[in-house]
C-alpha positions in Angstrom: 35.4 107.2 136.9 33.9 104.0 138.3 31.8 103.6 135.1 34.9 104.0 133.0 36.9 101.6 135.2 34.1 99.0 135.1 33.9 99.4 131.3 37.6 98.9 130.9 37.6 95.8 133.1 34.6 94.4 131.2 36.4 95.0 127.8 39.5 93.3 129.2 37.6 90.3 130.4 35.9 89.9 127.0 39.2 90.2 125.2 40.7 87.4 127.3 37.7 85.2 126.8 37.8 85.8 123.1 41.5 85.0 123.0 40.8 81.7 124.8 38.1 80.7 122.3 40.5 81.3 119.4 43.3 79.5 121.2 41.3 76.4 122.0 39.5 76.0 118.8 41.8 77.3 116.2 39.1 79.4 114.7 36.4 81.8 116.0 32.9 80.3 116.1 34.1 76.6 116.3 32.6 75.9 119.7 33.3 72.2 119.4 37.0 72.9 119.6 37.9 70.6 116.6 40.5 71.1 114.0 38.2 71.5 111.0 41.0 70.8 108.4 42.0 67.4 110.0 40.4 64.1 109.1 41.2 60.7 110.6 40.4 57.3 109.0 39.9 54.5 111.5 39.7 51.3 109.4 38.5 47.9 110.7 42.1 46.5 111.1 45.7 47.4 110.2 47.7 46.0 107.3 44.8 44.6 105.3 44.9 45.4 101.6 41.2 46.4 101.4 41.7 49.1 104.0 45.1 50.1 102.6 43.4 50.7 99.3 40.7 52.7 101.1 43.4 54.8 102.8 45.1 55.5 99.5 41.9 56.8 98.0 41.0 58.8 101.0 44.4 60.4 101.4 44.6 61.5 97.8 41.1 63.0 97.9 41.9 64.8 101.2 45.0 66.4 99.8 43.1 67.4 96.7 40.5 69.2 98.8 43.0 70.9 101.0 42.6 68.7 104.1 45.0 66.5 106.1 44.1 62.9 106.7 45.7 60.6 109.3 45.0 56.9 109.7 44.8 55.1 113.0 44.0 51.3 112.8 43.4 48.7 115.4 45.5 45.5 115.4 42.5 43.2 115.5 39.0 43.5 113.9 37.0 43.7 117.1 35.3 46.4 119.2 37.8 45.8 122.1 40.7 46.8 119.9 39.0 49.6 117.9 37.4 51.4 120.9 40.7 52.7 122.5 42.0 53.8 119.0 38.8 55.8 118.6 39.1 57.3 122.1 42.6 58.4 121.4 41.6 60.0 118.1 38.7 61.8 119.7 41.0 63.3 122.4 42.9 65.1 119.5 39.7 66.6 118.2 39.8 66.2 114.4 37.1 67.8 112.4 35.9 64.5 111.0 36.3 60.8 111.5 35.9 58.2 108.8 35.4 54.8 110.6 34.6 51.2 109.7 32.8 50.0 112.8 34.0 46.6 113.8 30.6 45.7 115.4 27.2 47.0 114.4 26.1 47.5 118.1 29.2 47.3 120.3 30.8 50.4 118.7 27.6 52.5 118.9 28.4 54.2 122.3 32.0 55.0 121.5 31.1 56.5 118.1 28.2 58.4 119.6 30.6 59.9 122.2 32.8 61.1 119.3 29.8 62.6 117.6 28.7 64.3 120.8 32.1 66.0 121.1 31.4 67.9 117.9 33.2 65.6 115.4 31.6 64.8 112.0 31.2 61.0 111.7 31.2 59.1 108.4 31.0 55.3 108.2 33.1 53.6 105.5 32.6 49.9 104.6 30.8 48.8 107.7 27.9 50.5 109.6 26.1 50.7 112.9 22.6 49.5 113.4 21.8 52.9 114.9 21.5 55.1 111.8 21.2 58.3 113.9 24.9 58.6 114.7 26.8 58.9 111.4 26.0 61.6 108.9 26.8 59.4 105.9 27.5 55.7 105.3 29.5 54.6 102.2 29.8 50.9 101.4 29.4 48.3 98.7 25.9 46.9 98.3 26.9 43.8 100.2 23.6 42.1 99.9 23.9 42.4 96.1 27.5 41.1 96.4 26.2 38.0 98.1 23.6 37.6 95.3 26.4 38.0 92.8 28.4 35.3 94.6 25.5 32.9 94.5 25.0 33.4 90.8 28.7 33.0 90.2 29.0 29.8 92.3 25.9 28.4 90.7 27.4 28.7 87.2 30.7 27.1 88.5 28.9 24.0 90.0 26.4 23.5 87.2 23.6 24.7 89.5 23.6 21.5 91.6 24.9 20.2 94.9 25.3 21.3 98.5 27.2 24.6 99.2 28.5 26.2 102.4 28.9 29.8 103.5 31.9 30.7 105.8 31.4 34.0 107.4 33.8 36.0 109.7 32.1 37.3 112.9 28.4 37.5 113.7 27.5 41.2 114.0 29.7 42.4 111.2 27.3 44.4 109.0 29.0 43.9 105.7 29.7 40.1 105.8 26.3 39.4 107.4 24.7 41.2 104.4 26.8 39.1 102.0 25.7 35.9 103.6 22.1 36.9 103.7 22.2 37.9 100.0 23.8 34.6 99.1 21.3 32.5 101.0 18.4 34.4 99.5 19.6 34.2 95.9 20.4 30.4 96.3 16.6 29.8 96.3 16.7 30.6 92.6 18.6 27.4 92.0 16.5 24.4 93.1 19.3 21.9 92.3 21.5 23.5 95.0 21.1 23.2 98.7 22.5 25.3 101.5 24.5 23.8 104.4 24.1 27.0 106.3 26.4 29.7 107.5 29.4 29.0 109.8 31.6 31.5 111.5 35.4 31.4 111.6 35.9 34.4 114.0 38.1 36.0 111.4 40.7 33.2 111.8 41.9 31.4 108.6 42.8 28.2 110.7 39.2 28.0 112.0 37.8 28.3 108.4 40.1 25.4 107.4 38.7 23.3 110.2 35.2 24.1 109.2 35.8 22.9 105.6 37.5 19.7 106.9 34.5 18.9 109.2 32.0 19.8 106.4 33.7 17.5 103.9 33.7 14.6 106.5 29.9 15.0 106.9 29.2 16.0 103.2 31.7 14.4 100.9 29.6 15.6 97.9 30.2 19.3 98.9 30.0 21.2 95.6 31.1 24.7 96.6 32.0 27.3 99.2 31.3 31.0 99.5 33.8 32.7 101.7 32.6 36.2 102.8 36.0 37.7 103.5 39.8 37.3 103.2 40.4 35.0 106.2 37.5 32.9 105.3 38.7 32.4 101.8 42.3 31.7 102.8 41.2 29.2 105.4 38.7 27.5 103.1 41.4 27.0 100.4 43.7 25.5 103.0 41.0 23.0 104.1 40.3 22.1 100.4 44.0 21.7 99.8 44.5 19.4 102.8 41.6 17.2 101.5 42.9 17.2 97.9 39.7 18.9 96.8 41.1 22.1 95.3 39.4 22.9 92.0 36.9 20.0 92.6 35.0 21.9 95.2 34.5 25.4 93.7 35.5 28.3 95.9 34.2 31.9 95.5 35.9 34.5 97.7 35.1 38.1 98.5 37.6 40.9 97.8 40.7 41.0 95.6 43.8 41.4 97.8 47.2 40.5 96.2 47.1 37.1 97.9 43.6 36.4 96.6 44.5 37.5 93.1 47.5 35.1 93.2 45.1 32.4 94.3 42.7 33.1 91.4 45.6 33.0 88.9 46.7 29.6 90.4 43.2 28.2 90.4 43.0 27.9 94.2 40.0 30.2 94.0 37.6 30.0 91.1 36.1 33.5 91.4 36.4 36.7 93.4 33.7 39.3 94.2 35.7 42.5 94.2 34.8 45.8 95.8 36.1 49.3 95.1 37.7 50.3 98.5 39.6 53.3 97.0 36.3 54.7 95.8 34.8 54.2 99.3 37.7 56.2 100.7 37.3 59.0 98.2 33.6 59.3 98.7 34.0 59.1 102.5 36.3 62.1 102.4 33.9 64.0 100.1 31.0 63.5 102.5 33.1 64.5 105.6 34.3 67.6 103.9 30.8 68.5 102.8 29.6 68.2 106.4 32.4 70.4 107.7 31.8 73.0 105.1 28.0 73.1 105.7 27.1 71.5 102.4 24.5 68.8 101.7 25.5 65.3 102.8 24.1 62.0 101.4 23.1 59.6 104.1 23.7 56.3 102.2 26.0 55.7 99.2 26.7 52.3 97.7 29.7 51.6 95.4 30.0 49.0 92.6 31.3 45.4 92.7 32.3 42.9 90.1 32.8 39.1 89.8 36.2 38.2 88.5 37.3 34.9 87.1 40.6 33.7 85.5 39.0 34.4 82.1 38.5 38.2 82.7 41.3 39.1 85.2 43.2 41.2 82.7 40.2 43.5 82.1 39.5 44.1 85.8 42.8 45.0 87.3 41.5 48.3 88.6 39.7 46.3 91.3 42.8 44.6 92.6 43.7 45.8 96.1 47.0 47.4 97.2 49.6 46.6 99.8 50.8 50.2 99.8 49.9 53.5 98.3 
């Protein structure tokens, strides 16, 4: 009788434990306790056409593959704003997170904590210096984008004169690579000189001030390469205030609706456009592959194109969206 009673008690305990595992995880064998059919996209900042376009691509691909994708975005492009967003997402235990780290080192610990909780991590657009955390990283080849910007600006200025690079924040992997690619490629044009890289802290007003100060010191400034949206908008404002629009050639990065309007108007002479929707689609593909135990590709780079007024109509697929 005692053996029978002990056996009955043991069976009862095992049934309760088994029920708890299913209740907590949603599926037997998922010891991480994550919702394997839920993905969350954490872009670099809210309400930016580049990331909205990425969201559109990611959401469509997730639906197509039978997954649910939510988007949670910080209000500022910095680690201090992105970290609490990530912490809140991790608490809800999605199966996978697609994230654009806002700093190559400052976001490493928060993202590693997400990984350690059993969530599959895929980097989209930007990346951490520590390559051991994310399973996959999808971005444009930003160094080549910078090289393309240098070749485009060289053509616009007749391969001569001083040029300036305005970057956003030091430590942003994508824009740093663009600046590095530009500076390296500029060596192919001996008639051009670099005035270096200056940072605008992702503030358009600060980029305008940089252009104003540069023109005062170098009135023969031939061109400006702006590595992101705020840098380009601010540079255009600085050139406008100095009555130098069109005289000093401006090459911007990305193709948001505002930038496309500026290109049409001649405020910007060329744009280096990415494929954010494609980055979103590929990010979801990699996250789903990881969740389903399929092979994952560690590094994937997407295409870019230089767009001028002359070829705008044939490159509309690269224009970014304000809404899906």
